[in-house]
N, C-alpha and C positions, 0 to 999 in steps of 0.2 A: 504494500499499499504506500504510494508515493504521492506527495504533494507536488504538483507540477507548475504552479504559478501563484502569485499573490498580487491582486489588483486592489489597490485602495479605492474605496467608494466614499465620496464626500456628498453630504446633503446640502442643498442650496435653496435659499428662500426665493431666489429669482434665477431659475435655471437658464433662461435666455441670456441674462447678463453674465452669468458664470461661463456659459459656453463662448460667448463673445470674448471674454477675458482669456480663457485657455487657448482658444484658436487664434485670436488676433494678436495677443500680447506674448503668449508663450509658444506659439506655433504648433500646438497640438492639432491633429486632424480628427474629425468625427468618423468612427468606423461603423457605428450602429446607433439607432435611436435618434434622439434630437429633442428639442424643447417641447414639441407637440407630443411626443411619446412619454415625456415625464422623466426620462433618463437618457444618458448618452455614454457610449463607450469611446474613449479617446485614446490616441496613440501619438507618441513622439519618438520615432526610432524604435528602440527596444522597450521604451517605457509605456506602460498602460495605466490608465486612470479611468474611473467611472464617476459620473456625476448623476445625482438624482434629485428630483424635486422633493422638498420636505413634505412629509405626511403628518398632518396635525395629530392624528390618532396614535402614531407610533414614535415620533421623533422627539418628544419632550425630553427623553433621557439623553439624547445625543447632542442637544443644542449647544452644550458647553464643551465640545470636543477639545481636550487639552493637549492633543498631539500636534505634530507637524509633518510636512512632507519635506524630505531632504534630498535635493537634487545635486548629485555630483556632476561636475563639468570640467572640461579641459581648458576653459577660458572664462573664468569667473569675472574678470574685469570687463569683458565685452557684455556679458549678461548684466552686470551692474549698470553700465552706461545705458543699456537699452531699457531696463526696467525701472530704474530709480525715478525718472520723470513720469512714468506711466502707472505706478502703483503706490499704495501707502507703505512706506518704509517702516519696518519694525526695528531694524538696527542696520546702520551703514556698513559698507565693506570694511573689514578689519582682519589683520593677521592675528591668529590666536596661538598661545603657547603650545597647544596640542598638535600643531603642525598643519592647520588648515587656514585658508583665507576664505572668509564667508561674509554673507549678508543675508538679510531676510526681509520679505515683504508680506503683505496680507492680500489675499484674493477678495473679491467683492463680498464674500460671506464671512470674512474675518479669519479664514484658515491661515495659519502660519506656513509660508513656503520659504525654506532655507536653501541657499545655493552655496556650494563649497567646492574648493579645489585644494589639493595637497600642495603645501609650500615646498619649493625646491630647497634642499638643504645642502 
C-alpha cells in the first residue's frame, strides 16, 4: 500500500478571485474544474494544488488554517521582484541563519505562501 501523491487543497471565500491570483500572478494553469464547478485542480510544472469554494456547513473548522505552502525555487530574487508589488507581503526577502533566502506573501484568502531558495555557501 503506497501513497502516490499529496495535493494541498485550500478553501476560498471567493474562488474566482483565488483562481485569478494563482493563474495570473503565480502562473498556475487550471487542469480541471473552475469557478463555476466550485473547485479547481491547478498545476505549475510538477506542483499540484487544488482550490475549492468554502462550504458554510463544513468549513467552520478550517477557516483559521494555521499552515502555509512553501515553494522552493531556483530564483527567489526574481519571484520577489514579481510578487512584492502584486500581493500582500507577510515578510520581505531575507537570508536566514538556517541557510535559506525566503519571503512570504498572502493569497486573496489570507493563506501564507512562502518562497525559498538555498543560500550558496
